C-alpha positions as CSV (number, residue, x, y, z in Angstrom):
1,X,0.0,0.0,0.0
2,X,2.8,2.4,0.9
3,X,4.6,1.7,-2.4
4,X,1.4,2.6,-4.3
5,X,1.0,5.8,-2.4
6,X,4.6,6.8,-3.0
7,X,4.3,6.1,-6.7
8,X,1.3,8.3,-6.9
9,X,3.3,11.1,-5.4
10,X,5.8,10.7,-8.1
11,X,8.4,9.3,-5.8
12,X,9.9,5.9,-6.2
13,X,12.7,4.8,-3.9
14,X,14.1,1.2,-3.8
15,X,15.9,0.2,-0.7
16,X,17.4,-3.3,-0.4
17,X,16.8,-5.8,2.3
18,X,18.7,-5.4,5.5
19,X,21.0,-8.3,4.5
20,X,22.5,-6.2,1.6
21,X,25.8,-4.5,2.4
22,X,25.0,-1.6,0.1
23,X,21.9,0.6,-0.2
24,X,20.8,1.3,-3.8
25,X,19.0,4.5,-4.2
26,X,16.4,5.3,-6.9
27,X,14.5,8.5,-7.1
28,X,11.8,9.9,-9.4
29,X,10.6,13.5,-9.0
30,X,10.1,16.8,-10.9
31,X,12.5,19.6,-11.4
32,X,11.9,23.3,-10.8
33,X,10.6,23.6,-14.4
34,X,8.0,20.8,-13.9
35,X,9.9,18.3,-16.0
36,X,10.1,14.7,-14.7
37,X,13.5,13.4,-13.4
38,X,14.6,9.8,-12.9
39,X,17.9,9.2,-11.1
40,X,18.5,6.3,-13.5
41,X,19.4,9.0,-16.1
42,X,22.6,9.7,-14.0
43,X,23.8,6.1,-14.2
44,X,27.5,6.0,-14.8
45,X,28.1,9.2,-12.9
46,X,28.9,9.8,-9.3
47,X,25.9,11.5,-7.8
48,X,25.8,14.0,-4.9
49,X,22.2,14.5,-3.7
50,X,21.7,17.5,-1.4
51,X,18.6,18.2,0.6
52,X,17.8,21.8,1.5
53,X,14.9,24.0,2.5
54,X,14.3,27.7,2.6
55,X,15.7,27.7,6.2
56,X,19.0,26.3,4.9
57,X,19.3,28.0,1.5
58,X,22.5,29.9,2.3
59,X,24.2,26.8,3.5
60,X,22.9,24.9,0.5
61,X,24.3,27.6,-1.9
62,X,27.8,27.1,-0.4
63,X,27.5,23.3,-0.5
64,X,26.1,23.2,-4.1
65,X,28.8,25.7,-5.3
66,X,31.5,23.5,-4.0
67,X,29.9,20.4,-5.5
68,X,29.3,22.2,-8.8
69,X,33.1,22.6,-9.2
70,X,33.4,18.8,-9.0
71,X,30.7,18.4,-11.6
72,X,32.6,20.5,-14.1
73,X,34.4,17.5,-15.7
74,X,31.1,15.6,-16.2
75,X,31.8,12.6,-13.9
76,X,29.7,14.0,-11.1
77,X,26.0,14.9,-11.1
78,X,24.7,17.2,-8.4
79,X,21.0,16.9,-7.5
80,X,19.6,19.5,-5.1
81,X,16.3,18.5,-3.5
82,X,14.5,21.5,-2.2
83,X,11.9,20.9,0.6
84,X,8.8,22.9,0.0
85,X,6.7,21.4,2.7
86,X,7.0,24.6,4.9
87,X,6.2,26.9,2.0
88,X,2.6,28.1,2.1
89,X,0.6,26.9,-0.9
90,X,0.1,30.4,-2.1
91,X,3.8,31.0,-2.3
92,X,4.8,27.7,-4.0
93,X,4.5,29.0,-7.5
94,X,7.0,31.8,-6.9
95,X,9.3,29.5,-4.9
96,X,9.4,26.9,-7.8
97,X,10.3,29.7,-10.2
98,X,13.2,30.8,-7.9
99,X,14.4,27.2,-7.8
100,X,14.3,26.9,-11.6
101,X,16.2,30.2,-11.9
102,X,19.1,28.8,-9.8
103,X,20.0,25.9,-12.2
104,X,23.8,25.6,-12.5
105,X,25.8,23.5,-15.0
106,X,26.0,19.9,-13.7
107,X,23.2,20.5,-11.2
108,X,19.5,19.5,-11.3
109,X,17.2,21.2,-8.8
110,X,14.2,19.0,-7.7
111,X,11.2,20.2,-5.9
112,X,10.0,18.2,-2.8
113,X,6.6,19.7,-2.7
114,X,5.0,17.7,0.2
115,X,8.2,16.7,2.0
116,X,8.0,13.1,0.7
117,X,11.6,12.9,-0.4
118,X,13.0,14.1,2.9
119,X,10.9,11.5,4.7
120,X,11.9,8.7,2.4
121,X,15.6,9.5,2.7
122,X,15.4,10.3,6.5
123,X,17.0,13.8,6.2
124,X,16.3,17.0,8.0
125,X,16.8,19.9,5.5
126,X,15.2,22.4,7.9
127,X,18.1,22.3,10.3
128,X,21.0,21.5,8.0
129,X,21.9,20.5,4.4
130,X,22.2,16.8,4.1
131,X,24.4,15.2,1.4
132,X,24.1,11.7,0.0
133,X,26.9,10.4,-2.2
134,X,26.2,7.6,-4.7
135,X,28.6,5.7,-6.8
136,X,28.2,5.2,-10.6
137,X,26.0,2.2,-10.0
138,X,23.5,4.1,-7.7
139,X,24.8,2.6,-4.5
140,X,24.8,4.8,-1.4
141,X,28.5,5.4,-0.4
142,X,28.0,8.0,2.3
143,X,25.6,10.3,4.2
144,X,26.9,13.6,5.4
145,X,25.0,16.0,7.7
146,X,25.6,19.7,7.4
147,X,28.2,22.0,6.0
148,X,30.7,20.8,8.5
149,X,30.8,17.4,6.7
150,X,31.2,18.9,3.2
151,X,34.9,18.1,3.2
152,X,34.2,14.5,4.0
153,X,31.7,14.3,1.2
154,X,34.1,15.8,-1.3
155,X,36.8,13.4,-0.2
156,X,34.4,10.5,-0.8
157,X,33.6,11.8,-4.3
158,X,37.3,12.2,-5.1
159,X,37.9,8.6,-4.0
160,X,35.1,7.4,-6.2
161,X,36.4,9.5,-9.1
162,X,39.9,8.0,-8.7
163,X,38.4,4.5,-8.8
164,X,36.6,5.3,-12.1
165,X,39.8,6.8,-13.6
166,X,41.9,3.8,-12.5
167,X,39.5,1.5,-14.4
168,X,40.0,3.5,-17.7
């Protein structure tokens, strides 16, 4: 029943059984322009998913600027999920427009209109920016809470990039 409800919300997250050593992450949503997005389109790239809200927008800008530098060579995809659950319904249209206007090269901004994504991924974008790092196969390689953990996230991304380059 829960899976049907999530699919209806435009969210699809597959998490493995507890016996699996890795957690594979799938995500479907809409970007700030209202276009559908499926995380499978980023296969083959290292993905950094950040979760932000209007309360953490300044921190998110700093995190996403740093991650955008890593995305410049094309091996890293940055996905910023913006939590709109605290935005009043009347202001959501303008807020979506602002999210769409902040697109950067190598970054996709997704709108979490009802807070479903933050709940599914167990993050708290109201108090801090959360960063999830996925390898090129979609496996979760690290969770980093807040700006103070940005260096650790960047280090993990660099390790994953080095692994990809070593295989070439």
